[in-house]
C-alpha positions as CSV (number, residue, x, y, z in Angstrom):
1,X,0.1,-0.3,-0.2
2,X,1.5,3.7,-0.6
3,X,1.6,5.8,2.0
4,X,0.1,8.6,-0.5
5,X,-2.8,11.1,-0.3
6,X,-2.7,12.0,3.1
7,X,-4.1,15.7,3.7
8,X,-2.0,15.8,6.8
9,X,1.6,15.2,5.1
10,X,4.0,14.9,2.8
11,X,3.0,12.3,0.3
12,X,5.9,9.8,0.3
13,X,5.5,7.1,-3.2
14,X,8.3,5.6,-2.1
15,X,6.4,3.7,1.5
16,X,4.8,1.3,1.0
17,X,3.0,-0.3,4.0
18,X,0.6,0.8,6.7
19,X,1.8,3.6,8.8
20,X,1.8,2.0,12.3
21,X,2.4,5.6,13.7
22,X,-0.8,6.3,13.3
23,X,-2.5,3.5,14.6
24,X,-4.1,4.9,18.0
25,X,-4.3,8.2,16.6
26,X,-7.7,8.3,17.3
27,X,-7.1,8.6,21.1
28,X,-5.2,11.3,20.9
29,X,-8.2,13.7,20.0
30,X,-8.6,12.8,16.2
31,X,-12.3,11.5,16.7
32,X,-14.8,12.9,19.2
33,X,-16.9,10.4,20.8
34,X,-19.9,10.6,19.2
35,X,-17.4,9.8,15.6
36,X,-15.6,7.3,18.5
37,X,-19.8,5.2,19.1
38,X,-20.6,5.6,15.2
39,X,-17.4,4.1,13.9
40,X,-17.3,1.5,17.2
41,X,-21.1,0.7,16.1
42,X,-20.3,-0.2,12.1
43,X,-17.0,-1.9,12.9
44,X,-18.7,-3.9,15.8
45,X,-18.5,-7.3,14.3
46,X,-15.2,-7.1,12.7
47,X,-13.8,-5.7,16.0
48,X,-15.1,-9.4,17.9
49,X,-13.9,-10.8,15.5
50,X,-10.6,-10.1,15.8
51,X,-10.7,-9.3,19.8
52,X,-10.7,-6.0,19.8
53,X,-12.9,-4.2,23.4
54,X,-14.9,-1.4,21.9
55,X,-13.8,1.8,23.8
56,X,-16.0,2.7,27.1
57,X,-17.2,5.9,24.9
58,X,-21.0,6.0,26.2
59,X,-23.6,7.9,24.3
60,X,-22.7,11.1,23.4
61,X,-25.0,13.7,21.7
62,X,-22.5,14.9,19.0
63,X,-23.6,11.5,17.8
64,X,-26.7,13.1,16.7
65,X,-25.5,15.2,15.3
66,X,-23.2,13.6,12.8
67,X,-26.4,10.7,11.9
68,X,-28.2,14.4,10.9
69,X,-25.5,15.8,8.7
70,X,-24.2,13.2,7.2
71,X,-26.8,13.1,4.4
72,X,-26.1,16.9,2.9
73,X,-22.1,15.9,3.7
74,X,-22.3,12.9,1.3
75,X,-24.1,15.2,-1.3
76,X,-21.5,17.7,-1.1
77,X,-18.4,15.1,-0.9
78,X,-20.1,13.9,-4.0
79,X,-21.0,17.1,-6.3
80,X,-16.7,18.4,-5.3
81,X,-15.4,15.0,-6.2
82,X,-17.7,14.1,-9.4
83,X,-14.6,15.4,-11.6
84,X,-12.3,12.7,-9.5
85,X,-14.7,10.3,-10.0
86,X,-15.6,9.3,-13.4
87,X,-17.9,6.9,-12.8
88,X,-20.5,7.1,-9.7
89,X,-21.5,3.6,-10.4
90,X,-18.9,2.3,-11.1
91,X,-16.9,3.9,-7.7
92,X,-19.2,2.1,-5.8
93,X,-20.1,-1.3,-6.9
94,X,-15.9,-1.0,-6.5
95,X,-16.1,-0.4,-3.2
96,X,-19.6,-1.7,-1.4
97,X,-20.2,-4.7,-3.9
98,X,-17.0,-6.5,-4.3
């Protein structure tokens, strides 16, 4: 896996692999409590399969906020990236169906 595409640091296309320094970045303030709960809800089955335990994050009001704004974020993301994705249907198939 090339280490490119980060919006936070310069791309180094010669480096490959998974950046281990990013593994626990969410614990250092990278995500809100609501974002952590959403991620853990989505990945609960995989987390259990690989022996990960959920964080001690309880329900937080920001979780509801993120669920409410998600459709708007999705629409804006599609609008701003329509030129980058040549075929939206094939991109969706590639990401979610295969």
